[in-house]
C-alpha positions as semicolon CSV with decimal commas, in nm:
position;residue;x (nm);y (nm);z (nm)
1;X;-1,820;2,130;2,186
2;X;-2,097;2,329;2,353
3;X;-2,164;2,042;2,591
4;X;-1,796;2,030;2,688
5;X;-1,794;2,406;2,735
6;X;-2,103;2,389;2,961
7;X;-1,947;2,108;3,165
8;X;-1,629;2,313;3,206
9;X;-1,826;2,622;3,312
10;X;-2,027;2,415;3,562
11;X;-1,706;2,270;3,700
12;X;-1,549;2,615;3,731
13;X;-1,862;2,744;3,907
14;X;-1,864;2,451;4,149
15;X;-1,492;2,491;4,216
16;X;-1,540;2,862;4,278
17;X;-1,827;2,794;4,523
18;X;-1,619;2,533;4,701
19;X;-1,326;2,773;4,731
20;X;-1,556;3,037;4,884
21;X;-1,684;2,779;5,132
22;X;-1,330;2,671;5,218
23;X;-1,221;3,035;5,269
24;X;-1,521;3,098;5,491
25;X;-1,456;2,787;5,697
26;X;-1,088;2,875;5,718
27;X;-1,176;3,219;5,855
28;X;-1,405;3,061;6,113
29;X;-1,136;2,817;6,219
30;X;-0,885;3,102;6,243
31;X;-1,127;3,297;6,465
32;X;-1,182;2,991;6,685
33;X;-0,808;2,933;6,712
34;X;-0,752;3,294;6,823
35;X;-1,035;3,263;7,074
36;X;-0,898;2,930;7,197
37;X;-0,550;3,080;7,238
38;X;-0,699;3,368;7,433
39;X;-0,877;3,123;7,664
40;X;-0,556;2,923;7,709
41;X;-0,365;3,242;7,794
42;X;-0,632;3,336;8,050
43;X;-0,626;2,985;8,195
44;X;-0,246;2,995;8,229
45;X;-0,266;3,331;8,405
46;X;-0,533;3,203;8,642
47;X;-0,325;2,892;8,711
48;X;-0,018;3,105;8,785
49;X;-0,227;3,324;9,019
50;X;-0,358;3,007;9,182
51;X;-0,005;2,879;9,246
52;X;0,091;3,216;9,397
53;X;-0,216;3,212;9,622
54;X;-0,147;2,855;9,736
55;X;0,209;2,950;9,828
56;X;0,083;3,256;10,013
57;X;-0,175;3,048;10,202
58;X;0,089;2,789;10,294
59;X;0,319;3,064;10,422
60;X;0,034;3,217;10,621
61;X;-0,048;2,875;10,769
62;X;0,317;2,825;10,869
63;X;0,328;3,172;11,022
64;X;0,002;3,110;11,206
65;X;0,128;2,777;11,341
66;X;0,450;2,946;11,458
67;X;0,256;3,225;11,626
68;X;0,026;2,974;11,797
69;X;0,327;2,774;11,919
70;X;0,492;3,093;12,047
71;X;0,170;3,193;12,222
72;X;0,137;2,847;12,379
73;X;0,496;2,867;12,508
74;X;0,429;3,212;12,654
75;X;0,122;3,088;12,841
76;X;0,312;2,808;13,014
């Protein structure tokens, strides 16, 4: 019976250690997921800013082309 009791205690100890390891790994994964989400949020904001800047540049280019055409007509 003592041998069975020792085996059970060893199993409980190993299970307890494994649960601690799993909890620790789970916390790390949770931290990484939060960090990853933060990076994704930042990337989405940068991408949105990029789209806005591209539109602004395109509008400025159209305005510049119009102004150059107007200037060319005035010089004729």
